[in-house]
C-alpha positions in Angstrom: -5.8 -11.3 12.3 -8.3 -12.2 15.0 -8.4 -8.5 16.0 -8.3 -6.8 12.6 -10.5 -9.0 10.5 -10.2 -6.8 7.4 -7.9 -5.9 4.6 -8.2 -2.7 2.5 -5.3 -3.6 0.1 -6.1 -6.6 -2.1 -5.1 -7.5 -5.7 -6.8 -9.8 -8.1 -6.4 -11.3 -11.6 -7.5 -8.0 -13.0 -3.9 -6.9 -12.4 -0.9 -8.9 -11.2 -2.8 -10.7 -8.4 -3.0 -14.5 -8.6 -6.6 -14.9 -7.2 -9.9 -14.0 -8.8 -11.9 -11.4 -6.9 -14.8 -13.8 -6.1 -12.4 -16.4 -4.6 -10.8 -13.7 -2.5 -14.1 -12.5 -1.1 -15.2 -16.1 -0.4 -12.0 -16.8 1.6 -12.2 -13.5 3.5 -15.8 -14.3 4.5 -14.8 -17.9 5.6 -12.0 -16.3 7.8 -14.6 -14.2 9.5 -13.6 -10.9 7.9 -16.0 -8.0 8.6 -14.8 -6.0 5.6 -12.7 -6.3 2.5 -11.4 -3.7 0.0 -10.4 -4.5 -3.5 -7.5 -2.4 -4.8 -6.2 -3.7 -8.1 -3.4 -1.7 -9.6 -4.9 1.2 -11.5 -4.7 1.4 -15.3 -1.5 3.0 -16.8 0.0 3.4 -20.2 3.1 1.2 -19.6 4.0 -2.1 -17.8 0.7 -3.7 -18.8 1.3 -7.0 -17.0 1.3 -5.2 -13.7 -2.0 -3.2 -13.8 -5.6 -3.3 -15.0 -5.8 -2.9 -18.8 -7.6 0.4 -19.4 -10.2 -1.4 -21.5 -11.0 -3.7 -18.5 -11.4 -1.0 -15.9 -15.2 -1.0 -16.3 -15.2 -4.8 -16.0 -13.3 -4.5 -12.7 -15.7 -2.0 -11.3 -18.7 -4.1 -12.4 -17.4 -7.3 -10.8 -16.6 -5.6 -7.5 -20.0 -4.0 -7.4 -21.6 -7.4 -8.0 -19.6 -8.9 -5.1 -20.7 -6.0 -2.9 -24.3 -7.0 -3.6 -23.6 -10.7 -3.1 -22.1 -10.1 0.4 -24.4 -7.3 1.5 -25.4 -7.8 5.1 -22.7 -10.5 5.7 -19.4 -8.8 4.9 -18.8 -5.2 3.8 -17.1 -5.1 0.4 -15.5 -1.9 -1.0 -14.5 -0.8 -4.4 -11.0 0.7 -4.2 -7.9 1.1 -6.4 -4.2 1.3 -5.8 -3.2 4.3 -7.9 0.4 4.8 -8.8 1.7 8.3 -9.4 1.9 7.6 -13.1 -1.5 6.0 -13.5 -4.0 7.3 -16.0 -7.0 6.2 -13.9 -9.5 8.6 -12.4 -9.6 8.1 -8.6 -13.1 9.5 -8.4 -14.4 6.4 -10.0 -13.7 4.4 -6.8 -14.8 4.6 -3.2 -11.2 5.1 -2.0 -7.7 4.9 -3.3 -4.3 4.0 -2.0 -1.5 6.3 -3.3 1.8 4.6 -4.1 5.0 5.3 -6.1 6.4 2.2 -7.9 8.5 3.9 -10.6 11.0 6.5 -11.6 10.5 8.2 -14.9 13.7 8.4 -16.9 14.6 11.3 -19.3 13.6 9.2 -22.3 10.0 8.9 -20.8 10.5 5.2 -20.0 10.1 3.9 -16.4 12.1 1.9 -14.0 10.5 -0.1 -11.2 11.5 0.9 -7.7 10.6 -2.5 -6.3 11.2 -4.5 -9.4 14.5 -6.1 -10.4 17.3 -5.0 -8.0 19.8 -4.9 -10.9 17.6 -2.5 -12.9 17.3 -0.1 -9.9 21.1 -0.3 -9.3 21.7 0.7 -13.0 19.3 3.6 -12.6 21.2 4.8 -9.5 24.5 4.7 -11.3 23.2 6.3 -14.5 20.9 9.0 -13.1 21.8 9.5 -9.4 25.6 9.6 -9.7 25.8 6.2 -7.9 24.3 7.8 -4.8 21.7 5.7 -3.2 20.6 8.5 -0.9 19.9 10.7 -3.9 17.7 7.9 -5.2 15.8 7.8 -1.9 15.5 11.6 -1.9 13.9 11.5 -5.3 11.5 8.8 -4.2 10.3 10.6 -1.1 10.1 13.9 -3.1 7.8 12.3 -5.7 5.7 10.6 -3.1 5.3 13.7 -0.9 4.1 15.8 -3.8 1.7 13.1 -5.0 0.1 12.5 -1.6 -0.2 16.2 -0.7 -1.8 17.1 -4.0 -4.1 14.0 -4.5 -5.0 13.5 -0.8 -5.6 9.7 -0.9 -7.4 7.7 1.8 -4.3 5.6 2.4 -0.6 6.1 2.0 0.7 2.8 0.6 3.9 1.1 1.6 5.6 4.4 2.5 9.2 3.4 2.4 9.1 0.9 -0.5 12.7 1.8 -1.3 13.7 -0.5 1.5 12.9 -3.6 -0.5 15.8 -3.3 -3.0 18.0 -1.5 -0.5 17.9 -4.6 1.6 19.6 -6.4 -1.3 21.8 -3.6 -2.8 22.8 -1.7 0.3 22.7 1.6 -1.6 22.4 3.7 1.6 22.4 3.2 5.4 18.8 3.1 6.6 20.0 4.0 10.1 21.8 7.2 9.0 20.6 10.5 10.2 20.4 11.8 6.6 18.1 9.1 5.5 15.9 9.1 8.6 15.5 12.9 8.4 14.5 12.9 4.7 12.0 10.1 5.4 10.5 11.9 8.4 10.3 15.2 6.6 8.3 13.5 3.8 6.0 11.6 6.3 5.4 14.8 8.2 4.2 16.6 5.1 1.9 13.7 4.3 0.5 13.7 7.8 -1.1 17.0 7.1 -3.5 15.3 4.7 -4.9 13.1 7.5 -4.5 10.0 5.2 -4.2 6.7 6.9 -0.6 5.3 7.0 -0.5 1.8 5.8 1.3 -0.8 7.9 2.0 -3.1 4.9 2.9 -6.7 5.6 3.2 -7.7 1.9 7.0 -8.0 2.0 6.7 -10.4 4.9 4.1 -12.4 3.1 6.2 -12.8 0.0 9.4 -13.5 1.9 11.6 -10.6 1.0 11.2 -8.5 4.1 11.4 -9.4 7.8 9.3 -6.4 9.0 6.4 -4.3 7.6 6.6 -1.0 5.8 7.1 1.5 7.2 10.1 1.2 9.6 9.5 1.4 13.3 11.0 4.8 13.7 8.5 6.2 11.3 5.6 4.5 13.0 6.8 5.9 16.3 6.7 9.5 15.1 3.3 9.0 13.3 1.9 7.9 16.7 3.5 10.9 18.4 1.7 13.1 15.8 -1.6 11.6 16.7 -2.2 10.1 13.3 -4.0 6.8 12.4 -2.7 3.5 10.9 -4.3 0.7 8.9 -2.8 -2.8 8.6 -2.9 -4.4 5.2 -1.4 -7.5 3.6 -1.2 -6.1 0.1 -2.5 -9.5 -0.8 -1.8 -11.0 -4.3 -2.6 -14.6 -3.3 -5.6 -15.6 -1.3 -3.5 -17.9 0.9 -1.7 -14.9 2.3 -4.7 -12.7 3.0 -3.8 -12.0 6.6 -0.1 -12.9 6.4 2.1 -10.8 8.8 -0.9 -9.3 10.7 0.1 -10.8 14.1 3.6 -9.4 13.7 2.3 -6.0 12.7 0.0 -6.0 15.8 2.9 -6.8 18.1 5.0 -4.1 16.6 2.3 -1.5 16.9 1.5 -2.5 20.5 5.3 -2.2 21.4 5.2 1.4 20.0 2.2 2.4 22.1 -0.7 2.0 19.6 -3.9 0.7 21.2 -6.0 0.6 18.1 -5.9 0.6 14.3 -8.4 1.7 11.6 -10.1 -0.7 9.3 -12.7 -0.6 6.6 -16.1 -0.3 8.4 -18.1 -3.4 9.0 -21.2 -1.2 8.4 -21.0 1.1 5.4 -24.1 3.0 6.5 -22.0 4.3 9.5 -19.1 5.5 7.4 -16.2 3.9 5.5 -13.7 3.6 8.4 -13.8 2.4 12.0 -11.4 1.8 14.9 -10.6 -1.6 16.2 -8.8 -2.1 19.5 -5.5 -4.0 19.6 -5.8 -4.9 23.3 
């Protein structure tokens, strides 16, 4: 954390976060953060406990704008959103957005959470993917690739989120050539948008992963392609604002990265800046 001093992926009580926005900003400032980006889950027409209620989106924007003014000259604060593929929110209403895919849409127009209950995802795989975990992963990457290449977000959020429940269900072999090739093909297509690839430590913070998203082999290729990464905690609880950052830094250094990108400490100079890891 002492190097990064920023997080561009933070959730609040406007969605499924546990900490009010003002408290999150105060803690970040106390920790010496130079920048902070709020990215509550964007409004959608289903799973209301997870996202901003459409009627409260204006309240969210107003509150983050007020916090921006409060910390002006002390810590740069940005109005962002994490926008899922199936969100009804307009990304142009925000300074930046993180693209993510958390659901599969079923034929009856209901949705199943990719990173929700493992038993629900397992049922989806057996009912709609012929019991084939690799088919499920293929669908996930196909959806995500199309979404990112069409919407061109600032940040690609937790790229290989399917790893969360696969670590429990063992639906496919993450080391298999087939899986790795499909993930790399998807990531390669996304790289053409010049979006930042998020190194997401949220799974480490919440105790269900031992390493960040995405996997090391993907980060290695991203580096070889000359693309940029940003480290985020996907924070839902203020006590975990920088959780996993040190581990992420060590992984990136071991893969040859010498810097990451963060939200700029001075918005007048642009939204993004590099920070050295060495």
